[in-house]
N, C-alpha and C positions, 0 to 999 in steps of 0.2 A: 287341414291340419293333418299330419300324420303324428301320431303319439307313440312314445316309447321311453323304456328305461325303467327306473327303480325309484321311487320317492319316500320319504319318511316323514309324516306331518309331525308338527310340534305336540308336545304332551296335552292330553286333555285338560281343558280349564276348569271343568266343574270339578274334576278330582283335584286339579293343583290348589285350588282355593280351600278344599275341604282339608287336605293332607296338612296344610300350613296351619290351619286354624286347629285341628285336631293335636298337631305338633304343638303348638304354642299351650295347650292345654294339658300336655302330657307330662309327667314327673321323670325328667331326665333328656335324655339327647335323641333326636330322631334323624334319620338319614332318608332324604328325597331324592330319588334319581328321577331325570328327564321331566322335570317339571317346565311348564309352559313358561316362556320368558316374555309373554306379552305385558301390555301396560297394567291391563287389570289385576293379574295376578301380582306383580310388583306392587300394587297399591295395598294387595292384603298383606304383603309382607312388612311394608312401610309402615300400616298402622298396627302391626303386632309389635313392631319394635317399639312404637310410642307407648304401648301398653306393657313394657317390661319385658317382652320375649327377645331372645337373641336368635337372629335369622340372619344368616349368611348370606352374601349377594345371589341372586335366582340366576343361574346361567345353563344355558342350553346343554342338555345331556351330562351335565356334571352333577355332583352332591350337594345338596342344599342342605345345611345342618341348622336343626331348629334346637335350641334350650329352651323349654318351656316349664311350666309349673304354675306358680301363683301369679296371676296377673295384678297389675297395679294402676292407679287412677292417671290418665295421661296429663301432660302439662298443658296441653294446647286441643284444639278440636282435632279430631281425626279426618283427614282429606281422603276420602275413597275414591277421589278422580271421577274415570267414567264407569265405575264398575258397581252395576246393583248388586251382583252376588254379594262382591265385599260387604256393601251396605246392610244388605238384609240378613244375611248368615251373621256378621258381627253383632247385629242387634239382639240376636239369639244367645250368643255367647256372653253379651255384657248383660242380658237380663238376670242372670245368676251372680252377678258381681255386686260387690257392696261398695260401689262409688258410682259416682256420675260420669258420663261422658257424651260429648256432643259431637254428632257425624253430620258431615257435609260433604259436598263434591263440586265438580264442574258445573257449568249451566246446563248441560243436557240431563245430567243425574238429578240435579235440582228439580227438574221438570217431571221426573218419574215417581208414580205412586208408591207410599211407603204404608199406606193404612191396613192393606192385605197382611202384613206380619206385623204390625203395631197393635192392631185390635186384638187378635189373639194373645199376643205378650201381655198386653194389659190385663187380658182376662187370666192371665197366670199370675198376676201380682205386681208385674214390673209398672213403673212410674215413668210415663213417657211423655215428653212434651214436644209437639210437632209445629214446624213452620206453616206458612200460610197453605190452607187446604191440608193434604196430606203429604206434603212435600218435605225436602230436607231445607234447612239444617231442622234435625231431630235431637234433642236430649234425652237421655235415659238413664235412670236412677235404679239400678239394679237392687237384687237382695232377696230376701225371702219370699219364695215363690210356692204355689200350692198347685196340686195335680189339675190337669185339664184333659176333658174327652171333646175334643174339636172334629167338626165336619166343615171341610174347607169348602166354599163355593166355587173354587177354580182348582184344577190340578195343578199346583206349583211346586215344584221341588224345592224352589226358594223359602217357601212358608212353611212346608214339611221340615225342611232341614234347620230353619230358625228353632222350632218349637223343639226339635229333638234335642238342639244343643242348648237351648234354654233349660229342658229336662236334666240334662247332664250336666251343667254347670250349676243349676238350682236343687240337683239332686231329689227330683220328684219325679212322678208318673206322668205320661202323657200319651193320650192315644189320638191317630189323626185318621180320618177317612178322606177320600177324594173321590170326585166324581169320575175320573179316571185316573189310570195310573199314570205317575210322572217318574222322571227319572230318579233312580233309587241309589245313587252312589255313596250318600250319606248312610244309608241301611247297611251297604256293603262293608263300608270302612268300620263301623260299630261290631259288624260281626267279625271281621277281621281282627278288630282289637280286644275280642271277647266282652265287649259291652252287652248288658243285659236288653236287646233287642229283639223282638219277635212279630211275626206276620201271621195274621188268620184271616183268609177270605179278602184278601187287599187291604185288612186294616193293620195299621202299623201301632205297634205299643212297645214304649218304653219303660221298664219298672224296676225303678232301683231296688238293691236287695241291702238295705239295711245301711250303712254308713255312707260316707261321701265316695262319690265315684273316684275311681283310681284310673287314670288312663294312661296305658303303657306307651312306650316310645314306639315311634312307627318305624319300619324298615320297609320302604315302597318304591317301587319302579312303576312310574306313571306311564299308561299305555297312551299311544298317540290319538288326538282327538277326532271322533268320527266325523263331527261338525266341521271341521277343517279340512278331512279327508273328502267330504263329499265333494267340495269344490274341484279336485283332482278328480275325482272319479266320474263328474259329471263333464269335464273337458273332455276325458277319454271316451265317455259314451257318445259326444257330440263330434267326436273326430271321425276324419274319412278312413283311416287306416291305423294299423298297428295294433299294439299292446302295452298295458301299463301294470305294474306291480307297485300296490301302495302297501308299505310295510307297517308292521306293528299298531294295529288300529283296535281301538276297544270297540267290541261289538256287542255291548251290554244291551239286553233285549229291549230296555226302556228307551233305547237310543238309536235304533236302526230304523226307524220308520222310514227314511228318507230312500235307503237302500232297498226296502219293500216296494215302496212304490215306483223306485226308477225300474226294478224288474218287472213288476206289474204294466209297466208303461213300454216293455220291450228291450230293456238293457240287459246287458249281461256281466253280473256281477259275482265272481265265484269267491268264497271264503276258504281259504286254503291255511294250513298249518296252525290250525286251533290251540288254543293253549290258556293258561289261567295265570293272572298276574295280580297277585295282593287281592283275590275274591273277584276278579273282573276277567271277563272272558276277553280274549285277545286274538285277532286273526291278521292274516296278510290278505288284502282284496286284489285279486286278478281281474282286471277290467278291460273289454275289448268295445270297440265302437259298435252302436245299436244299427242292425240293417236299416229299420224303421221304427218309429216310435209312435205310439197311439196313445190318445188322451184318455183321462182316467178322472175320476170323483174321490177325491181324498176326505173321508169322513172325519168329522169333528173328534170323534174317539181316538183317530190316529194323530191329530195334531200335537199332544204333548211328547210324542216321540219324536218328531221332526220339526218343531215349532222355529228353530233356528236355520234350518233348512229350506224354509219356504222360499227366500228370494232365488235361492238355485234352482229350486225346483221348479219355479215359475218360469226361469228361463229355458229350461230343459222342454217345458210344455209349451213353450213359443215354438218350438221345432217340431212338435208332434201334431200328427193328424186329428183335426175336430177340436173340440172345446173341452179344456181342463178346468174342473171346479174344486178349490180349495175351501172348505166348508168350516164356519165359526172360527176365524183366524182374527178377530177382534183384537187379541192380545199383542198383536203385532203394532198395534197403535201406540202402544205404551213402552218400546224398545228406545235404542238409543236415538231415535228417529221415530216419525210415523210410517213405519217401514211399510205398513199395510198400502198407504196412500201412495207414497212414494215407489213401490214395485210397480202399480198399475201405470202410474204417471212416466215413470222410466220406460217400461215397456213400448207406451205409445210413442214415448219420444224418438224409438229407434224404430219405429213403423209395426208394432205388433198391436193387435186388438186386444184391449184387456180394461176391465173395470172393476169397481167396488159394488157390490149390491148387498147393503146392510153389513153384515160381518163376513161375506162371502166374497173370496177373490175368484174372477172368470179371466181365462188366458185362452185365446183362439190361436191354434199352430199357423204357422206361414212359412214357404219356402223362401221370402224375400230376404235379402242380405240384411242385416240390422245396420243401420247409419243413424247418429245422432248423437246429443250430448245428455250426459247422464247426470244427475244430481243426486251425488251420494250422501248429502248432508252431514258428512263426517262418520257414516255408520260404516263399520267394517264388512259386515255381511251383504251391504248392496255394492260396496266397491269390487269386493271378490267376485260375485255373482256375475256382474256385467262385464269385469275383467273376462272372464271364461266367455262370454257371449261375444266379445271381441277376439276370439280365435277362429269363430265361423268363417266359412270362404266369403270373401267380398266385405267382410264387415269392417265399419269405420265408427268405432263406439269410443266415445271422448268423455271420460273421468272427469268430474269438476275437481276430483282430488284422490289421492292413494294412500296418504300416509295413514289413515286410520286402522289400514290392514294391521298395523302394529300390536293393535288393541288384542288380536287372539292368533296371528300368524305373521310374524316379522318377516319371513322369508317367503312369503307367498309369490310374489313378482318373480323372484329367482328361481323358485321351483316351478311354475308355470312356463317359463323359458325354457327350462331344463327338461321338461317332459316334450317340448315340441311347440308349446303355445306362444307363437310369434304372432302376437296381436298389436293392434295400435292402439295405445291407451293414453291418448294426449290428455294432459290435465289443462 
């Protein structure tokens, strides 16, 4: 494949969720440009409407208006669809509200663990009733909270953000420590809004200064999602010739682990036109095909900065000389699918040697053309990763479905074709 052209990925999913939630808490009218139009973000907009916020339709590159302020008790269950981010962050928002709400979701979301968020929220004083095990549906009765000093056993931006949002709505102090630094979009938005948040030696502290928190309206342009951009970058890295410019990509240091790993493997990814947008660093990515790719070891401390990109990095690793190892990626077992097992199984299905040893993923590079059927389990990251694999010379990669890409990148297949990725993706 020869790659060429200019492409712009959709708005950052993590920032889009957080901007909507903070807009709903702000007193006044917030204007948000470039929100992701994927199904997960629409789930956040939908449940906020149920809670009394006015949210205009979420459309690509248009202005979404949020009229927020005081939230109210919902008349029905809050269906979060397939979105774990919606669910976990909303639990934080609801922890400080003086009414009860029940959260549920689709079959996939109801299998995903919630205790990592509900336990520290209970420690803050929220009353939470969970479904079977630690899964949805979950009923939360918010109200009077108290301060919490919390050491998280996992590096999770969702846990950290839920606690910060609970502290904001409950008007209490919270301190959060993590084993490794997780993505910091919530902290950056708090700083952008002038909210009392501080960091010292990796410890995050929210310290309200007196009366109830006043969240000012947002005026925000959401940068492109680096996780979505990673699939286009990988397609260019694996191409035989050409050059690709990926515009307007958020390059937050807590999110660019995939770019660092690709460069370590021999890829050429140059960041140009660096700038700032709402407290987030943004750049255009100039990508050229790699002359040769080499294997690497991705360490546990790197995983929080690239956890969503492991599937596409594994695809790239399948074309690198030697054995690549991803350390401590057990978190992938509780994504939209058992993403860890499926990455390995699907690589084997198309002729690549790959296996899971404990919580580590091992991938051996090969020059054989990938051929076989891939089971996506309706997981958008798997569908996109193996679609990119289908652009390799001689490839015949058959996806079990492709509709799941609407979760995070509705125009993915159009953009992949546009840059030169004429792959076979039979369903």
